[in-house]
N, C-alpha and C positions, 0 to 999 in steps of 0.2 A: 502493499500499500506505499501511496506518495505522502510526504510529508505536505501535508495543508495546514500549518503551524502558522504561515505568514499569507494565507490566502486571506484576501479581501470579499465580504458579502456585495453581491452585487447591488447596484441601485435600487434597481426592481425590490428585489425582497427590503432592503430598507425602506424603503417607501411605501410600500405595504405595510409594513410593520410600523408604520408613523416610528422611525429612528428605534425600533422594539421598546416601545414603552412599555413599563413596564411603573406602575404606581408602586412606591415604595410600602408608604401605609399599609393598605388593602392587597394589593400584587394585581388590582386590575390593569387590563391591557389595551382600554380605550381611557385615553386622556379626560378628565373632567371640566367641563366648565364653572368657572369662576363669574359669577355675575356682579362682583362688586365695586362699587364706584368709587368707594377711597380704602386705604391700607392703612390699619395699625402700624406703629412705628414698636418698635422693641423697647425692654427694659432701658436700656442706654438708651433711648430716644434715635435711635439707629434704622434706616429703611431697612426694611428687610428683604426686595428684594429690588431689583432695577426700576420699577414703578411703586406709587407709590397714590396714584390716581389714575379714571380712566384715561386722560386723555394719552396720560405715559406709556399704554400697554398696558398686558395683562398677560398670565399663565398658558392660556390656550393660544395669544396671537404668538406669543414667542417661541409655540411651538410649531404651530406651523410655520414662521417664518424661518426656523432652523429647517422644519423638512424643506422647505422654499430652498435654502443655503445648499442644501443637498443636492437638490435635482439640477441646480445653477451653477452649481462648481463656483459659487459666488464668495465674497468674504463679506456679506452682508445681503439681509434683503428683509426690506420693510413691505410691510400690508396700510392698506389703507380700506376706507368704507364704500371707495368705488374704481374703476379705471379710472374716472376722470380725475376724481381726488389724486391721485398717484400724477398724474398729466399736471398737474394745475402746478403740486407742491415743486415739478421739476421746471416749470416755465418762472414758477414765483421765485424761486432762488438765484435765477439768472440777473445780473446787474443791470438797473436801468440802461436802454441804448442797447443791448446786446442784439447781434445777429443772430438769427435762426432761421435755416434753409431748409425746407421740409418737402413729400412730394406735393402735387400737384392733386393729386386724387388720393387721400387718404379715407380712413374712419371719420366719419363727417363731426363727430363729436368734436377729437383732439383738433383739428383741422379749424371748428369754431373758434375754439378755446385759442388758436394761437392766432388768429384773425383779429379776434377781440381783442388782444392784448397789444398787438400791433397797431390798429385802430388806435387805443389808448396810449399809443408812444410809449408803450413801456418798453418794447422789443421793437424791430427791424426785423422784417420776412422777405425771405426770396424763393420760390420754388424752382423745382428738378421733374421731370419726367421720372416716375417710379422705375424701377431696372434700369434705367439710360444712364450707368456707370460714366461714359464721356460728358453727358450733359451734366450729371451732379458734379464730375472734376471744373468744368468751367464755370458752373457757379459757383462752387466753394472757391475757386482761384483766384475768382473776380470781388468776392464778396468778403471772403475772411471772416468766417462765423463764429461764432462763439461754440454753439453747438448743430451738429447736425443731427436731423431727427429722418430714420428710416423704418418702412413698414414692410416687411415682408414674412408670407405672400401679402399682396396690398389689396386692402378691403375697396371697393368689391369686383376689381377686375383677375385680381390675384399673377398680380405683376410679381418677378421675385428679384429681389436685389441680392447681391453677393457682398454678403458681410465682410467679410475678410478684403474687401475691395472698396469700399465705403469706408471702412474702418482708417485703412490708410492714406485715405484722400483725405479725413477731416483730420488724421493725428498730422499729415504736414503740412495743415493749416493752422496747425496748433489750436484744433476744437475738439470737443468731446464728439464721441457716437451716442445716440441713444436707438435701439432698435427695438420698436416694436414686433413681437412674433407672437402675439396673440392667437393667430390660426395657426401655425407650428407650434404647441406645448412642449417644458422644457425636454421633455422623454423623447423628443425629435429634432428640437432646435435649439441649442444653447446659445447663446451668441456671442456670452464673453470668451468662449471657448476661440471665437470667429473674431476676436479682436474690438467687439461694441466697451463701450466703458458703461454703459446702461443699459438691463435686459429689463423691458416693461411689460406687462401682460394684464391686460384685462381678467382677474382671479374668479369674475362670473361666471366664465367661460368654457374653455375644457377644464379647467384646474381644477375647477368648484364639478362640475358637469352634470348637475339635477336640478340648474334653474330655478335656486331655492335661497341664492343670497348673490347680493353685488360686493365686489371685492375689486382689489386693482392691490399690483405688487410690483416693487422697484429693486432689483439686483444688481451688484455693482461687482467689477474687476477688484478695486483697489479703494479704499476710502478716504477721507482726508476732510478738511473743512466744509468744504462743500457737502458733502453729506450730513456733516452734525447740520450743516444749514437746512436740509432737507428733512433731516428729525426736528427739529424745533418748528417749521413750517406746518408738519404734520401736528405736534403738539397746541400750536398756537389757534391750529382752525380746528382740532376737534374732529380730526378725519383718521383717528386708528382705527382699523378693525375689531368691533368688540368681542367678545369672548364667545358668545353662541355662533355666530358667525363664523369667525375663526374656527370651532369645532367641527360644524357644517366641512367648513375646506379642507381639514384635515382627514375628513370621514370621507371627501369625494376624492383627494388625491390619491388616498390609499387604493384605489382601485385604477388609477389615471391609467397606467399601459394597458390595463385589460381592455380599456372603453376605448382608447385612443387607438387602437390595434384594428378593434372590429369596426370604429368607422374612417378609419383611412379603405380599408379595404370591400368595403360597401361604396367610398363616394369612387374607387375606382372602378367599380361596376356600374355605377350609373353610369359616368363618364366615357366611357368604352360603349355604353347600348347608345347613347345621346349623340354622338360623337359621330358624323356624316347625316345624321337623322333627315328626313323631307322638313323638316316643322322645325326645322332647329337651325338659326345660323350659326352659332359656335356652341362650341363649349370650352369655359376657360376652366382651366386645370393644371396646375404643373405636372400632375402624374401623366398625360397624355407624353408620349416621346413629339409630338408635334408643338408642342408648347414650347415658346421661345425660352423659358425659362427652365424647361426640363432638366438640363446638368446639374445646373445649379442647383433646384430643387434639391437635386437628386444624392448631390453632396451634403446639401444641409440638413437635410433631413434623414439623411440612411436609408434614402429610398420611399419614405413610407409615404411621402408627399402631404398627407393632413385630409381629414375631411370637409376642409370648405371648395366651394364650387358656383361658379355663374354658367348660366345661358342664357344666350340670347335667341327671341323663337320670333318664327318669321309673322308679319302681320303686322297692327297697330300694336301701338303704345296699352289698346282697352283689350286687343289680343293677350298680350302678356299678367294684366291684372285679371284677366278672365281666368288664366293658368293657376294662379295663385287661389282665388275663389274656389275653383271646381276641385281641387285636391281635397283627397279623405281623408289618408293618410298623414301627408304632411300638416302640421299647422300651419295656418297664414299667420307668422307671427315673428317679431323681431327678435334677435340676442342669435347666440351660434356655442355651439359645444357640447352642448343638453347631449343626455340619452334620447331624447326624441328629434325626431327630422320637422326643419322646419324648411320655409321660402316665403319669400320677400319680396313686394315688386320693389327694388332699391329706391327707383326714382320718388315714390309716393311717399316711403319714410323719409328718406334725407331731404326732399323739399325741392322746387326748381332751381333755388341756386346750386345745387351742386352734379357737377358735371360727369353725369352717368348717363348711359344709353339708356335711350324710352322702354325698351326691349327686354332690358335684364330683369333676369329674376336672380334670387341669389338663395343659395340652399346651402346650409348645414345639415349633413349627412351623419343619422344619432348611428344608434345600434340593432335597428329594428332589420327583418330578414329584407336582403338586400332586392329580391323579386318582390317585395310587398310594393316598396319603394318604385320600384319601375313599373311597374304596373299602373300605380296612383299617377304616376307623371303621362305617362301614356295616355289614361284615360283624360285625364284632364285637360291636355293637349288636345286631343280627337274631339270634345266637345268645345273647346275655347277657337277652333278653326271651323269650326263647324262640319 
């Protein structure tokens, strides 16, 4: 028998066991929920833990952050009450007048926040086309930003950005790189390993996976004064993830590898079925070999590609809306990354000012039977086209 004394347990096992959690007092294998808003000091009037009031954090949140750091391979992770509060903390920590470079098309909430800060003259802002590294390099060289923002795969067209290439472009200009990889959680893409300074996820999505909390997470390769500023912003704004939601997130992350593997397999089946379909103009999914970002996505996700895609149907905008309306298995709902499959007409959700194709339907593929999902889309398309 080989000597296994130096063998390290796999990350799949560590996350499934919540870092092999055992409560010292009871032996419980599930972390407890601590709902307290304040904490008593000890007999010497010393703080017992790194938090003494709800805005500082709590034990469940700290445990969830430790799991996130394990998943990301990060020095530290911070959990927020929503993805948008995490994004806001990053923008808020930038000195007034900082320049940010971001994709023209990205998650509409973060885009709106960047535009709002720019309109209020807190930051200046320039854009590049997602996945276009030549344009990104040109914009960065011209503007010398403080922060470069990438989203990969990019919502809702799912363009793929080479994180390592973007990190070099940003670092050569003296900027930090934030990578939003919400569409491919850290069991697929560890952005910090590719050179990103910040990794961001809307933990509402795949990390939780059950559509029953909102949460956001930032992870960093290296800490420093900027990280202390972000911790302070979270405290002052009161946006730390509360203990019950942290407990729900821990529960979700324990099945992350199983859920995401099934979502990826289902998404590939759906994408292949509708690629070249007579009523579908395009399937936007990096897992298809014909996709422009396929090779980079293959490298960044270890060939699993994720569970998100969009389809552009033939017909009119109303045709696309009707497909969403007529689905009986897919839920006509916003969000992504849950166990249930969702479909949304992105233009309706994002609003008229968002640059999205009017016949684009965004699909979040869940863990159901793939044949049921395919049949449901087929019948909905057949009804919509008449």
